[in-house]
PLY file of the C-alpha trace (Angstrom):
ply
format ascii 1.0
element vertex 73
property float x
property float y
property float z
element edge 72
property int vertex1
property int vertex2
end_header
-24.52 50.80 19.02
-23.70 48.97 22.23
-26.85 46.93 21.83
-25.68 45.72 18.43
-22.33 44.59 19.87
-24.10 42.76 22.69
-26.39 40.98 20.23
-23.40 40.06 18.06
-21.52 38.64 21.05
-24.56 36.64 22.18
-24.99 35.32 18.65
-21.32 34.32 18.57
-21.63 32.54 21.92
-24.74 30.68 20.75
-23.12 29.68 17.49
-19.99 28.43 19.25
-22.04 26.48 21.80
-24.14 24.84 19.10
-21.14 24.00 16.97
-19.16 22.48 19.84
-22.22 20.51 20.96
-22.65 19.10 17.47
-18.99 18.16 17.23
-19.06 16.37 20.61
-22.26 14.50 19.74
-20.83 13.44 16.40
-17.60 12.24 18.05
-19.56 10.16 20.59
-21.63 8.55 17.85
-18.53 7.80 15.81
-16.79 6.21 18.81
-19.87 4.11 19.57
-20.06 2.83 16.00
-16.33 2.02 15.98
-16.76 0.02 19.20
-19.63 -1.94 17.64
-17.52 -2.70 14.56
-14.64 -3.85 16.76
-16.99 -6.28 18.51
-18.06 -7.71 15.15
-14.44 -8.05 14.06
-13.60 -9.87 17.30
-16.41 -12.35 16.63
-15.13 -12.96 13.11
-11.58 -13.41 14.37
-12.89 -16.23 16.56
-14.07 -18.00 13.42
-10.59 -17.67 11.93
-9.19 -19.57 14.88
-11.84 -22.29 14.72
-11.71 -23.05 10.99
-8.29 -24.81 10.99
-9.48 -27.00 13.88
-12.63 -27.90 11.96
-10.61 -28.66 8.83
-8.41 -31.04 10.83
-11.48 -32.78 12.24
-13.09 -33.10 8.81
-9.87 -34.57 7.43
-9.69 -37.08 10.28
-13.34 -38.06 9.88
-12.92 -38.40 6.12
-9.89 -40.64 6.65
-11.79 -42.80 9.14
-14.72 -43.12 6.71
-12.37 -44.11 3.91
-10.86 -46.78 6.16
-14.30 -48.11 7.16
-15.53 -48.17 3.56
-12.36 -49.84 2.42
-12.78 -52.55 5.05
-16.33 -53.39 3.95
-15.58 -53.88 0.26
0 1
1 2
2 3
3 4
4 5
5 6
6 7
7 8
8 9
9 10
10 11
11 12
12 13
13 14
14 15
15 16
16 17
17 18
18 19
19 20
20 21
21 22
22 23
23 24
24 25
25 26
26 27
27 28
28 29
29 30
30 31
31 32
32 33
33 34
34 35
35 36
36 37
37 38
38 39
39 40
40 41
41 42
42 43
43 44
44 45
45 46
46 47
47 48
48 49
49 50
50 51
51 52
52 53
53 54
54 55
55 56
56 57
57 58
58 59
59 60
60 61
61 62
62 63
63 64
64 65
65 66
66 67
67 68
68 69
69 70
70 71
71 72
């Protein structure tokens, strides 16, 4: 009977170790993927800051072209 209890306790310890190991590995992978997504979001946020500047430049260039074309005709 004592042998059965020992086997049951060893099985419990193995199950707990495997479960906790799986949980920790999953958490690390999830954190890694979240970090990668945050890096992508940061890159896209940079575009959000640049677009208004580009729009202003395009407007200025368009205005200059209109002035040059108007002067030729």
